[in-house]
KEVOLO-995865 format. One line per field, with one value per atom (N, C-alpha, C, CB): atom name; x, y, z; residue in one letter. Coordinates in Angstrom, 1 decimal. Atoms other than C-alpha are relative to their C-alpha. Glycine has a CB too. Example, Ala and Ser with C-alpha at 12.3 -4.5 7.8 and 13.67 -1.06 7.14 Angstrom:
BEGIN
atomo	(N/CA/C/CB/N/CA/C/CB)
c1	(0.9/12.3/0.9/-1.0/-0.9/13.7/-0.8/0.4)
c2	(-1.2/-4.5/1.2/0.0/-1.1/-1.1/1.1/0.5)
c3	(0.0/7.8/0.0/1.2/0.0/7.1/0.8/-1.4)
residuo	(A/A/A/A/S/S/S/S)
END
This chain:
BEGIN
atomo	(N/CA/C/CB/N/CA/C/CB/N/CA/C/CB/N/CA/C/CB/N/CA/C/CB/N/CA/C/CB/N/CA/C/CB/N/CA/C/CB/N/CA/C/CB/N/CA/C/CB/N/CA/C/CB/N/CA/C/CB/N/CA/C/CB/N/CA/C/CB/N/CA/C/CB/N/CA/C/CB/N/CA/C/CB/N/CA/C/CB/N/CA/C/CB/N/CA/C/CB/N/CA/C/CB/N/CA/C/CB/N/CA/C/CB/N/CA/C/CB/N/CA/C/CB/N/CA/C/CB/N/CA/C/CB/N/CA/C/CB/N/CA/C/CB/N/CA/C/CB/N/CA/C/CB/N/CA/C/CB/N/CA/C/CB/N/CA/C/CB/N/CA/C/CB/N/CA/C/CB/N/CA/C/CB/N/CA/C/CB/N/CA/C/CB/N/CA/C/CB/N/CA/C/CB/N/CA/C/CB/N/CA/C/CB/N/CA/C/CB/N/CA/C/CB/N/CA/C/CB/N/CA/C/CB/N/CA/C/CB/N/CA/C/CB/N/CA/C/CB/N/CA/C/CB/N/CA/C/CB/N/CA/C/CB/N/CA/C/CB/N/CA/C/CB/N/CA/C/CB/N/CA/C/CB/N/CA/C/CB/N/CA/C/CB/N/CA/C/CB/N/CA/C/CB/N/CA/C/CB/N/CA/C/CB/N/CA/C/CB/N/CA/C/CB/N/CA/C/CB/N/CA/C/CB/N/CA/C/CB/N/CA/C/CB/N/CA/C/CB/N/CA/C/CB/N/CA/C/CB/N/CA/C/CB/N/CA/C/CB/N/CA/C/CB/N/CA/C/CB/N/CA/C/CB/N/CA/C/CB/N/CA/C/CB/N/CA/C/CB/N/CA/C/CB/N/CA/C/CB/N/CA/C/CB/N/CA/C/CB/N/CA/C/CB/N/CA/C/CB/N/CA/C/CB/N/CA/C/CB/N/CA/C/CB/N/CA/C/CB/N/CA/C/CB/N/CA/C/CB/N/CA/C/CB/N/CA/C/CB/N/CA/C/CB/N/CA/C/CB/N/CA/C/CB/N/CA/C/CB/N/CA/C/CB/N/CA/C/CB/N/CA/C/CB/N/CA/C/CB/N/CA/C/CB/N/CA/C/CB/N/CA/C/CB/N/CA/C/CB/N/CA/C/CB/N/CA/C/CB/N/CA/C/CB/N/CA/C/CB/N/CA/C/CB/N/CA/C/CB/N/CA/C/CB/N/CA/C/CB/N/CA/C/CB/N/CA/C/CB/N/CA/C/CB/N/CA/C/CB/N/CA/C/CB/N/CA/C/CB/N/CA/C/CB/N/CA/C/CB/N/CA/C/CB/N/CA/C/CB/N/CA/C/CB/N/CA/C/CB/N/CA/C/CB/N/CA/C/CB/N/CA/C/CB/N/CA/C/CB/N/CA/C/CB/N/CA/C/CB/N/CA/C/CB/N/CA/C/CB/N/CA/C/CB/N/CA/C/CB/N/CA/C/CB/N/CA/C/CB/N/CA/C/CB/N/CA/C/CB/N/CA/C/CB/N/CA/C/CB/N/CA/C/CB/N/CA/C/CB/N/CA/C/CB/N/CA/C/CB/N/CA/C/CB/N/CA/C/CB/N/CA/C/CB/N/CA/C/CB/N/CA/C/CB/N/CA/C/CB/N/CA/C/CB/N/CA/C/CB/N/CA/C/CB/N/CA/C/CB)
c1	(-0.4/136.5/0.8/-1.1/-0.9/138.8/-1.3/1.1/0.9/136.2/0.5/-1.5/-0.6/137.2/0.1/-0.3/0.2/135.5/0.5/-1.4/-0.8/137.3/1.4/0.0/-1.1/140.1/0.5/0.1/0.3/141.0/-0.2/1.2/0.3/140.2/1.3/-0.2/-1.2/143.8/0.0/1.5/-0.1/143.7/-1.1/-0.2/1.4/140.2/0.3/-1.3/0.1/141.5/1.6/0.0/-1.3/145.1/-0.4/1.4/0.2/143.7/-1.2/-0.7/0.8/141.0/1.2/-1.2/-1.2/144.4/0.7/1.2/-0.6/145.9/-1.0/0.6/1.3/142.4/0.4/-2.3/0.1/142.7/1.0/-0.3/-1.4/146.3/-0.4/1.5/0.0/145.6/-0.8/0.0/0.9/142.3/0.8/-1.2/-0.4/144.2/1.5/0.2/-0.4/147.0/-0.4/0.2/0.6/144.6/-0.5/-1.4/0.3/143.1/0.8/-0.4/-0.2/145.7/1.0/0.6/-0.5/147.0/-1.0/0.3/0.8/144.1/-0.1/-1.6/0.1/144.1/-1.0/0.1/1.3/141.3/0.3/-0.5/0.3/140.4/0.7/0.8/0.0/140.8/1.4/-0.2/-0.7/143.8/-0.9/1.4/0.0/142.4/-1.4/1.1/1.5/138.4/-0.4/-1.4/0.8/136.2/-1.2/0.0/1.4/133.3/-0.1/-0.4/0.2/134.6/-0.6/-1.2/0.7/133.9/0.4/-0.9/-0.5/135.0/-1.3/0.7/1.5/132.4/-0.4/0.4/0.2/132.9/-0.5/1.0/0.9/130.1/-0.3/-0.7/0.7/129.4/1.2/-1.5/-0.6/131.1/0.2/-0.9/0.2/131.2/1.2/0.5/-1.0/134.4/-0.7/1.1/1.0/131.6/-0.9/-2.1/0.1/130.3/-0.3/0.5/-0.7/131.4/-0.1/1.4/0.7/131.1/0.8/-0.4/-1.0/132.3/1.2/-0.3/-1.6/135.1/1.3/-0.1/-1.0/136.6/0.3/-0.8/-0.1/135.9/1.0/-0.9/-1.1/137.8/1.5/-0.2/-1.3/140.7/0.6/-0.2/-0.3/140.3/0.1/-1.0/-0.4/139.8/1.3/-1.0/-1.1/143.0/1.2/0.2/-1.6/145.4/-0.2/0.1/0.4/143.8/0.2/-1.2/-0.2/144.4/1.3/-0.6/-1.5/147.9/0.5/0.4/-0.9/148.6/-0.6/0.4/0.6/146.6/-0.9/-1.3/0.7/145.4/-1.3/0.0/1.8/142.2/-0.9/-0.3/1.7/139.0/0.3/-2.6/0.1/138.2/-1.5/0.9/1.0/134.8/-0.7/-0.6/0.7/134.6/0.0/0.8/-0.2/134.9/-1.8/1.9/1.1/131.5/0.3/-0.1/-0.6/134.0/0.6/0.7/-1.5/136.3/1.3/-0.1/-1.5/139.2/0.2/0.3/-0.3/138.3/1.2/-1.9/-0.5/140.8/0.3/1.2/-0.1/141.5/0.5/1.3/-0.1/143.6/-0.4/0.9/1.1/141.0/0.3/0.7/0.2/141.2/1.0/-1.1/-1.1/143.7/0.1/-0.2/-0.4/143.5/0.4/-0.6/-0.7/145.5/0.2/1.7/-0.3/145.2/-1.6/1.2/1.1/142.2/-1.4/0.7/1.6/139.4/-1.3/0.0/1.1/135.8/-0.6/-1.3/0.1/134.8/-1.1/-0.8/0.9/132.2/1.0/-1.4/-1.1/135.2/1.1/0.7/-0.6/137.2/-0.1/0.0/0.5/135.4/-0.7/-0.5/0.6/133.6/0.6/-0.2/-0.7/133.9/-1.4/1.0/1.3/131.6/-0.4/0.6/0.9/129.6/1.2/-1.8/-1.0/132.1/1.5/0.4/-0.9/134.8/-0.3/0.0/0.4/132.9/-0.3/-1.0/0.0/132.1/1.4/-0.5/-1.6/135.7/0.8/0.9/-0.4/136.9/-0.6/-0.1/0.4/134.7/0.3/-1.3/-0.7/135.4/1.5/-0.6/-1.5/139.2/0.6/0.8/-0.6/139.8/-0.8/0.8/0.5/137.0/-0.2/0.5/0.0/136.7/-1.6/1.1/1.2/133.0/0.3/-0.9/-0.8/134.1/-1.8/1.4/1.2/130.9/-0.1/-0.7/-0.7/131.1/-0.3/0.3/0.8/128.1/0.9/-1.4/-0.7/130.0/1.4/0.3/-0.8/133.3/-0.2/0.8/0.4/131.9/-0.5/-1.4/0.2/130.1/1.1/-0.7/-1.1/133.0/1.3/1.1/-0.8/134.9/-0.5/0.6/0.9/132.2/0.4/-1.8/0.1/132.3/1.4/-0.6/-1.1/135.9/0.5/0.9/-0.2/135.8/-0.7/0.1/0.9/133.0/0.3/-1.2/-0.3/134.4/-1.0/0.3/1.2/131.6/0.8/-2.0/-0.8/134.0/1.2/1.4/-1.3/135.8/1.6/-0.8/-1.3/139.5/0.0/0.5/0.0/138.7/-0.5/-0.3/0.8/136.3/1.1/-1.0/-1.4/139.2/0.9/0.7/-1.4/141.9/-1.0/1.0/0.8/138.8/0.5/-1.6/-0.4/138.9/0.6/0.2/-1.4/142.5/0.5/0.6/-0.1/142.6/-0.3/-0.4/0.3/140.2/0.4/-1.0/-1.4/142.0/1.1/0.5/-1.2/145.1/-0.3/0.0/0.5/143.5/0.0/-1.0/0.2/142.3/1.1/-1.0/-1.8/145.7/0.6/1.4/-0.3/146.9/-0.4/-0.6/0.8/144.8/0.4/-1.0/-0.7/145.8/1.3/0.2/-1.6/149.4/0.7/0.5/0.0/149.0/-0.2/-0.8/0.5/147.3/0.8/-1.3/-0.6/150.1/1.6/-0.2/-1.5/153.0/-0.1/0.1)
c2	(1.0/226.8/-1.7/-0.1/1.7/223.2/-0.5/-1.4/0.9/221.2/-1.3/0.6/1.2/217.7/-0.7/-0.7/0.8/216.4/0.6/-0.6/-0.5/219.0/-0.8/1.5/0.4/216.9/-1.1/-0.1/1.4/213.6/-1.3/-0.3/1.3/210.1/-0.2/-1.4/0.6/209.6/1.0/0.1/-1.1/213.0/-0.6/1.6/0.7/211.7/-1.3/-0.6/1.4/208.4/0.1/-1.7/-0.1/209.7/0.9/0.6/-1.0/212.4/-1.7/2.1/0.9/209.1/-1.1/-0.6/1.2/206.3/1.4/-0.8/-0.6/209.3/0.2/1.0/-0.1/209.4/-1.5/0.1/1.7/205.5/-0.6/-1.2/0.2/205.4/0.5/1.0/-0.1/207.2/-0.4/0.8/1.0/205.3/-1.3/-0.5/1.3/202.2/0.3/-1.1/-0.4/203.8/0.2/0.7/-0.3/205.0/-1.6/1.5/1.2/201.5/-1.3/-0.2/1.1/199.4/0.5/-0.9/-0.2/201.7/-0.4/1.5/0.4/200.7/-1.6/0.7/1.5/197.1/-0.6/-0.6/0.2/197.2/-1.7/1.7/1.4/193.5/-1.2/0.2/1.0/190.0/-0.5/-0.4/0.3/189.5/0.4/0.7/-0.3/191.6/0.3/1.0/-0.8/191.9/0.0/-1.1/-0.5/193.1/-0.7/1.7/0.4/191.5/-1.7/0.6/1.6/187.7/-0.8/-0.3/0.0/187.5/0.3/0.7/-0.8/188.4/0.9/-0.7/-1.2/191.6/-0.3/1.9/0.1/191.0/-1.0/0.2/0.5/189.5/-0.1/0.4/-0.4/190.5/0.8/1.0/-0.4/191.6/1.7/-0.8/-1.6/195.6/1.1/0.2/-0.6/196.5/0.4/-1.2/-0.2/196.2/1.8/-2.0/-1.3/199.7/1.2/0.2/-1.0/202.0/0.2/-0.3/0.1/203.9/-0.4/1.2/0.6/202.5/0.3/-0.3/-0.6/204.8/-0.2/1.6/0.4/204.1/-1.4/0.2/1.2/200.7/-0.4/-0.4/0.5/200.0/0.0/1.1/-0.3/201.9/-1.0/1.4/0.7/200.2/-1.4/0.1/1.8/196.4/0.1/-0.9/0.2/196.9/0.0/1.0/-0.5/198.2/-1.7/2.4/1.3/195.2/-1.4/-0.1/1.2/192.7/0.2/-0.1/-0.6/194.0/-0.7/2.0/0.3/193.8/-1.1/1.5/2.0/190.5/-0.4/0.1/1.1/188.8/-0.1/-1.1/0.2/187.5/0.0/-1.1/-0.2/187.6/-2.2/0.8/1.0/184.6/-0.5/0.4/-0.1/183.8/-1.2/0.4/1.2/180.7/0.8/-1.8/-0.9/183.5/0.7/1.4/-1.2/185.8/1.4/0.6/-1.0/188.4/-0.5/0.9/0.8/187.8/0.7/0.9/-0.3/189.5/-0.6/1.9/0.3/188.2/-1.6/-0.3/1.6/185.1/-0.5/-0.2/1.0/182.9/1.2/-1.7/-0.3/185.8/1.4/-0.5/-1.1/188.9/0.5/1.4/-0.1/190.9/0.4/1.1/-0.2/190.7/1.8/-1.1/-1.0/194.1/1.1/0.4/-1.1/196.7/1.7/-0.7/-0.7/199.2/0.4/-0.8/0.4/200.1/-0.5/-1.3/0.6/199.3/0.9/-0.2/-0.9/200.7/0.8/-1.1/-1.3/203.6/-0.9/2.2/0.5/201.1/-1.0/-0.7/1.2/198.6/0.5/-0.8/-1.2/201.3/0.5/0.7/-0.4/203.0/-0.7/0.4/0.9/200.5/-0.3/-0.9/0.4/199.8/-0.7/1.5/1.3/197.1/0.9/-1.9/-0.6/198.2/-0.3/-1.1/0.4/196.8/0.9/-1.8/-0.4/198.5/1.8/-0.8/-1.0/201.9/0.4/0.1/-0.2/201.7/0.2/-1.1/-0.7/201.1/1.2/-0.9/-1.3/203.7/1.3/0.0/-1.0/206.1/-0.1/0.1/-0.4/205.0/-0.3/-0.8/-0.4/204.6/0.9/-1.2/-1.1/207.5/0.9/-0.2/-1.1/209.7/0.3/0.6/-0.2/208.9/-0.2/-1.7/0.4/209.3/-0.6/1.2/0.6/207.0/-0.1/-2.1/0.4/207.9/-0.6/1.0/0.2/205.5/0.3/-0.9/-0.6/206.9/1.3/0.3/-1.4/210.5/-0.5/1.2/0.1/208.8/-0.7/-0.4/0.6/206.7/1.0/-1.3/-1.1/209.6/0.9/0.9/-1.6/212.1/-0.5/0.5/0.5/209.0/-0.4/-1.1/0.2/208.6/1.2/-0.1/-1.3/212.2/0.2/1.5/-0.3/212.2/-0.3/-0.3/0.2/209.8/0.5/-0.9/-0.8/210.9/1.2/0.3/-1.0/214.2/1.0/0.1/-1.2/216.0/0.6/-0.6/-0.5/216.9/1.4/-2.0/-1.3/220.5/0.0/1.8/0.0/220.8/-0.3/1.4/-0.1/221.7/-0.8/0.9/1.3/218.8/-1.1/-0.4/0.6/216.5/0.0/0.9/-0.5/218.5/0.2/2.0/0.3/218.3/-1.3/0.1/1.5/214.7/-0.5/-0.6/-0.2/214.5/0.4/0.9/0.0/216.2/-0.9/0.8/0.8/214.7/-1.5/0.2/1.3/211.3/0.0/-0.3/-0.8/213.0/0.0/1.5/0.0/213.7/-1.0/0.5/1.4/210.5/-0.8/-0.9/1.0/208.8/0.8/0.3/-0.7/211.9/-0.5/1.0/0.6/210.8/-0.8/-0.3/1.6/207.1/-0.1/-0.7/0.0/208.2/0.5/0.9/-0.8/210.1/-0.5/0.9/0.8/207.6/-1.0/-0.5/1.7/204.9/0.8/-1.4/-0.8/207.8/-0.2/2.0)
c3	(-0.4/91.3/-0.8/0.4/0.8/90.1/-0.4/1.2/-0.5/89.4/-0.8/-0.4/0.4/88.7/-1.3/0.7/0.5/86.3/-1.8/0.6/1.0/83.9/0.0/0.1/0.0/84.4/-0.6/0.8/0.5/82.7/1.1/-1.0/-0.7/83.9/1.0/-1.1/-0.6/85.0/1.4/-1.1/-1.1/87.3/0.9/-0.5/-1.1/88.8/1.0/-1.2/-0.8/89.6/1.0/-1.4/-1.2/91.0/1.0/-0.5/-0.9/93.3/0.8/-0.8/-0.7/94.5/0.6/-1.0/-0.2/94.9/1.1/-1.8/-0.6/96.9/1.3/-0.8/-1.5/99.4/0.6/-0.6/-0.7/99.7/0.5/-0.9/-0.9/100.2/1.7/-0.9/-1.3/103.4/0.6/0.4/-0.8/104.3/0.5/-1.1/-0.5/104.1/0.8/-1.4/-1.0/106.2/1.4/-0.4/-1.4/108.8/0.2/0.2/-0.3/108.8/0.6/-0.8/-0.2/108.9/1.3/-1.3/-1.4/112.4/1.5/0.0/-1.2/113.9/-0.1/0.1/-0.1/113.1/-0.4/1.1/0.5/110.9/-0.9/-1.1/1.3/109.0/0.5/-1.8/-0.2/109.1/1.0/-1.3/-1.4/111.9/1.1/0.2/-1.2/114.5/-0.4/0.7/0.5/112.6/1.5/-1.2/-1.0/115.7/-0.7/0.3/0.3/113.9/0.2/-1.6/-0.1/114.1/-1.4/1.2/1.2/110.5/-1.5/0.3/0.9/107.1/-0.1/-1.3/0.3/106.2/-1.4/0.1/1.4/102.8/-1.1/-0.4/0.6/101.0/-1.5/0.5/1.5/97.3/-0.4/0.0/1.1/94.8/-0.3/-1.0/-0.3/96.1/-1.2/1.9/1.0/93.5/-1.5/-0.2/1.8/90.2/0.6/-0.3/-0.4/91.6/-0.2/0.3/0.2/90.0/-1.7/0.5/1.8/86.3/-0.8/-0.8/0.8/83.1/-0.4/-0.8/0.4/82.5/0.9/-0.1/-1.3/86.0/-0.2/1.7/0.2/85.7/-0.6/-0.4/1.2/82.7/0.4/-1.2/-0.5/84.4/1.1/0.5/-1.4/87.7/-0.1/1.1/0.3/86.1/-0.6/-1.1/0.6/84.1/1.3/-1.2/-0.7/86.8/1.2/1.2/-0.7/88.9/-0.4/0.3/1.0/86.5/0.0/-1.5/0.6/86.0/1.4/-0.3/-1.1/89.7/1.1/0.6/-1.2/91.7/-1.0/2.1/0.9/88.7/-0.5/0.6/0.2/87.8/1.0/-0.5/-1.1/89.4/0.2/-1.7/-0.9/91.8/0.6/1.1/-0.4/92.2/0.8/-0.9/-0.8/94.3/1.3/0.2/-1.3/97.4/-0.2/-0.2/-0.1/98.0/-0.9/1.5/0.8/96.6/-0.9/0.5/1.5/93.2/0.7/-2.2/-0.5/95.1/1.7/-0.3/-1.3/98.6/-0.3/1.0/-0.5/100.0/1.2/-0.5/-1.3/102.9/1.0/-0.2/-0.8/104.1/-0.1/0.5/-0.4/103.7/-2.0/1.7/1.8/99.9/-0.2/-0.7/0.8/97.6/-0.4/-1.5/0.6/96.9/0.6/-0.6/-1.0/98.0/-0.5/0.3/0.7/95.8/-0.8/-0.8/1.0/92.9/0.9/-0.9/-0.6/95.7/-0.4/1.9/0.5/95.0/1.5/-1.0/-1.6/97.6/0.6/-0.3/-1.0/98.9/0.8/-0.6/-0.5/99.7/0.7/-1.2/-0.9/101.0/1.0/-0.3/-0.5/102.9/1.4/-0.7/-0.9/104.8/1.1/-0.6/-1.1/108.2/0.9/0.8/-0.6/110.2/1.1/0.6/-1.3/113.2/1.4/0.3/-1.3/115.9/0.1/-0.1/0.7/114.2/0.3/-1.6/-0.4/114.2/1.6/-0.8/-1.3/117.8/0.7/0.5/-0.6/118.6/-0.4/-0.4/0.2/116.7/0.7/-1.1/-0.6/118.4/1.5/-0.4/-1.3/122.2/0.3/1.0/-0.2/121.8/-0.8/-0.1/0.4/119.7/-0.3/-1.0/0.5/119.2/-1.1/0.3/2.0/115.5/-0.2/-1.1/0.6/114.2/-1.5/-0.1/1.6/111.0/-0.3/0.1/0.8/108.5/-1.2/-0.1/1.1/105.9/-1.1/-0.2/1.1/103.7/-0.4/0.5/0.4/103.7/-0.6/1.5/0.3/103.2/-1.4/0.9/1.7/100.1/-0.9/-0.2/0.9/98.8/-0.7/0.8/-0.1/99.2/-1.2/2.3/1.0/97.0/-1.3/0.5/1.5/94.4/-0.9/0.2/1.0/93.5/-0.5/0.8/1.1/93.0/-1.3/0.3/1.0/90.8/-1.0/0.1/1.0/89.0/-0.4/0.5/0.0/88.6/0.7/-1.3/0.0/90.4/1.4/0.3/-1.5/94.0/-1.1/1.1/0.3/93.7/0.9/0.6/-0.8/94.7/1.6/-0.1/-1.3/98.0/1.1/0.1/-0.3/98.7/0.2/-1.2/0.3/97.5/1.3/-1.1/-0.7/99.9/1.7/-1.0/-1.1/102.6/0.4/-0.2/-0.3/102.7/0.3/-0.5/-0.7/102.7/1.4/-0.7/-1.2/105.8/1.1/0.1/-0.9/107.6/0.4/-0.2/0.1/107.1/0.5/-1.0/-0.4/107.9/1.4/-0.7/-1.1/111.1/0.4/0.2/-0.8/112.0/0.2/-0.7/0.0/111.4/1.2/-2.0/-1.1/113.8/1.4/-0.3/-1.1/116.4/0.4/-0.2/0.0/116.1/0.4/-1.4/0.0/116.0/1.3/-1.2/-1.1/119.0/1.3/-0.2/-1.0/121.1/0.5/-0.4/-0.2/120.8/0.3/-2.0/-0.8/122.2/1.7/-0.4)
residuo	(M/M/M/M/D/D/D/D/I/I/I/I/L/L/L/L/N/N/N/N/L/L/L/L/R/R/R/R/S/S/S/S/I/I/I/I/D/D/D/D/S/S/S/S/R/R/R/R/V/V/V/V/N/N/N/N/Q/Q/Q/Q/Y/Y/Y/Y/L/L/L/L/A/A/A/A/C/C/C/C/E/E/E/E/S/S/S/S/L/L/L/L/I/I/I/I/N/N/N/N/K/K/K/K/F/F/F/F/F/F/F/F/S/S/S/S/L/L/L/L/V/V/V/V/G/G/G/G/E/E/E/E/C/C/C/C/K/K/K/K/E/E/E/E/D/D/D/D/C/C/C/C/L/L/L/L/N/N/N/N/G/G/G/G/T/T/T/T/S/S/S/S/C/C/C/C/C/C/C/C/N/N/N/N/Y/Y/Y/Y/N/N/N/N/F/F/F/F/F/F/F/F/I/I/I/I/G/G/G/G/I/I/I/I/S/S/S/S/K/K/K/K/D/D/D/D/V/V/V/V/S/S/S/S/E/E/E/E/V/V/V/V/F/F/F/F/D/D/D/D/S/S/S/S/E/E/E/E/R/R/R/R/E/E/E/E/K/K/K/K/L/L/L/L/Y/Y/Y/Y/G/G/G/G/G/G/G/G/L/L/L/L/D/D/D/D/F/F/F/F/G/G/G/G/M/M/M/M/P/P/P/P/C/C/C/C/A/A/A/A/Y/Y/Y/Y/L/L/L/L/S/S/S/S/E/E/E/E/K/K/K/K/G/G/G/G/C/C/C/C/R/R/R/R/L/L/L/L/K/K/K/K/S/S/S/S/Y/Y/Y/Y/K/K/K/K/S/S/S/S/P/P/P/P/A/A/A/A/C/C/C/C/I/I/I/I/S/S/S/S/F/F/F/F/A/A/A/A/C/C/C/C/N/N/N/N/P/P/P/P/L/L/L/L/I/I/I/I/G/G/G/G/Y/Y/Y/Y/L/L/L/L/M/M/M/M/E/E/E/E/Q/Q/Q/Q/Y/Y/Y/Y/N/N/N/N/I/I/I/I/D/D/D/D/W/W/W/W/N/N/N/N/Y/Y/Y/Y/D/D/D/D/E/E/E/E/I/I/I/I/R/R/R/R/L/L/L/L/A/A/A/A/L/L/L/L/E/E/E/E/D/D/D/D/I/I/I/I/L/L/L/L/E/E/E/E/G/G/G/G/L/L/L/L/A/A/A/A/I/I/I/I/Q/Q/Q/Q/E/E/E/E/E/E/E/E/V/V/V/V/D/D/D/D/D/D/D/D/L/L/L/L/K/K/K/K/S/S/S/S/K/K/K/K/I/I/I/I/K/K/K/K/N/N/N/N/F/F/F/F/I/I/I/I/S/S/S/S/I/I/I/I/D/D/D/D/E/E/E/E/K/K/K/K/S/S/S/S/K/K/K/K/V/V/V/V)
END
């Protein structure tokens, strides 16, 4: 078995970012967040980006600073702006996997997609912590790619 914790932090972060990119693509296809918000309000109400281990947090904080600038504690989350989340990458597992109840219902009703926030968040956390084996990472990527293909097929 190829255990991710035997790899460098960079490898774990790169695996995570590949999954994050797929999730971002999926949510952009279904019209998730701010402009098309089904909840009618911003769902981010806390600094959820903080909840990752120290070694990963140091990498994420450094990259966020380079890409998105400093923190702004004037909003419920330091990366939230009037236009939504400033982060396009290096989001925490809690942030990237979250979907509000109206969106979860919409995904099920519109696409028959069962978005399980806890399952996806835990899988992403395992990747970052080095607890996932490569097969689990590949399974998560495959699942998200399948969700993307369902959405793309529904628009044809």
